LUMLUM-187881 format. One record per residue (C-alpha): residue in one letter; x, y, z. Coordinates in pm, whole numbers, plus 32768, in hexadecimal, padded with zeros to 4 digits. Example, Ala and Ser with C-alpha at 12.3 -4.5 7.8 and 13.67 -1.06 7.14 Angstrom:
<recs>
["A"; [84CE; 7E3E; 830C]]
["S"; [8557; 7F96; 82CA]]
</recs>
This chain:
<recs>
["M"; [25C2; 35FC; 3B00]]
["T"; [2492; 3689; 3A52]]
["Y"; [232F; 36E2; 3AA5]]
["V"; [2209; 35FA; 3A5F]]
["I"; [209D; 3647; 3A16]]
["T"; [1FAD; 3554; 3ABC]]
["E"; [1E43; 34E5; 3ACB]]
["T"; [1D94; 3625; 3B37]]
["C"; [1DF3; 36C9; 39EC]]
["I"; [1D26; 35CB; 392A]]
["G"; [1C07; 3678; 387C]]
["L"; [1C65; 37CF; 3903]]
["K"; [1DA6; 3836; 3853]]
["D"; [1D95; 3992; 38ED]]
["R"; [1EDC; 39F8; 383F]]
["S"; [1F44; 3AEC; 3953]]
["C"; [207F; 3A1A; 3969]]
["V"; [20C3; 3A4E; 37F6]]
["D"; [20A9; 3BC7; 3821]]
["V"; [21B9; 3BD0; 3930]]
["C"; [22AB; 3AD1; 389F]]
["P"; [23E6; 3B8D; 3832]]
["V"; [2457; 3A7A; 3741]]
["D"; [230A; 3A0D; 36AB]]
["C"; [2337; 38A1; 3713]]
["I"; [21C6; 385A; 375A]]
["H"; [210F; 37BE; 3635]]
["D"; [1FDB; 3703; 35B9]]
["D"; [1F39; 36B7; 346C]]
["G"; [1E0B; 3795; 3498]]
["D"; [1CC6; 36D8; 34B2]]
["V"; [1D76; 3588; 3486]]
["D"; [1E07; 3583; 35E5]]
["P"; [1D3C; 35AE; 3726]]
["I"; [1E71; 361A; 37EA]]
["L"; [1FA7; 36F2; 37BC]]
["Y"; [2108; 3662; 37BD]]
["I"; [2259; 36F0; 382A]]
["D"; [237F; 3694; 374C]]
["P"; [2486; 3609; 383C]]
["D"; [259D; 3661; 3747]]
["E"; [252F; 37CD; 372B]]
["C"; [24C6; 380F; 3895]]
["I"; [25C7; 38E2; 394E]]
["D"; [2537; 388A; 3AA2]]
["C"; [24DF; 39F3; 3AF1]]
["G"; [2398; 3998; 3B9E]]
["A"; [22D3; 3ABD; 3B10]]
["C"; [21BF; 39D5; 3A98]]
["E"; [2175; 3932; 3BE6]]
["P"; [20D8; 3A5D; 3C9E]]
["A"; [202A; 3AD0; 3B5E]]
["C"; [1F59; 3993; 3B4B]]
["P"; [1DFF; 39D5; 3BE0]]
["V"; [1DBF; 3862; 3C26]]
["T"; [1F0F; 37F8; 3CB9]]
["A"; [1F56; 3709; 3B9A]]
["I"; [20C9; 3759; 3B7A]]
["F"; [21D7; 36C4; 3C56]]
["A"; [2350; 36B1; 3C55]]
["E"; [23A7; 3552; 3BDF]]
["D"; [2422; 34EA; 3D38]]
["D"; [22E3; 356F; 3DDB]]
["V"; [21DE; 34C3; 3D03]]
["P"; [20ED; 3414; 3DF3]]
["D"; [2109; 329A; 3DF1]]
["N"; [1FAE; 326A; 3D5F]]
["M"; [200E; 3349; 3C39]]
["K"; [2169; 32BA; 3BEC]]
["P"; [20F2; 3223; 3A9E]]
["Y"; [20CB; 3385; 3A19]]
["T"; [2244; 33B5; 3A2A]]
["E"; [2279; 329D; 392C]]
["I"; [2151; 3306; 3855]]
["N"; [21C8; 346F; 384E]]
["A"; [2324; 3412; 37CF]]
["L"; [229D; 3307; 36E3]]
["W"; [21B5; 3400; 3634]]
["F"; [22E3; 34AC; 3598]]
["K"; [2363; 3363; 3506]]
["D"; [2225; 329D; 34B9]]
["K"; [20E2; 3362; 34D7]]
["D"; [1FFE; 323E; 3483]]
["T"; [2090; 315F; 3593]]
["A"; [2086; 327D; 368F]]
["R"; [1F19; 32BD; 363A]]
["A"; [1EC7; 314B; 3663]]
["K"; [1F70; 313F; 37B8]]
["L"; [1EBB; 327B; 3821]]
["A"; [1D6E; 31E5; 37B9]]
["E"; [1DB6; 30B7; 3896]]
["I"; [1DE5; 3186; 39D3]]
["A"; [1D1B; 32C4; 3997]]
["P"; [1BE4; 32EF; 3A6A]]
["K"; [1AA8; 329F; 39AB]]
</recs>
């Protein structure tokens, strides 16, 4: 299991989660991405990021709300194919 960053991070990218992550598994490409991503292969499931998020955007994979389940796929996909992940995010992100 890993943690997933969801919709409420879009446009905010507070980075408090990055500061507390002991393995530096939270990434983005600067101004290119409107949201942060957690690398599922690097995440050690410590949970430090979840309470650090000021907008409750981070959930354990099994606890992602149903209406935000697409973010689980997008999050993992970003580490394999950033362009496709960005396209999928654009399809579901609030306008």
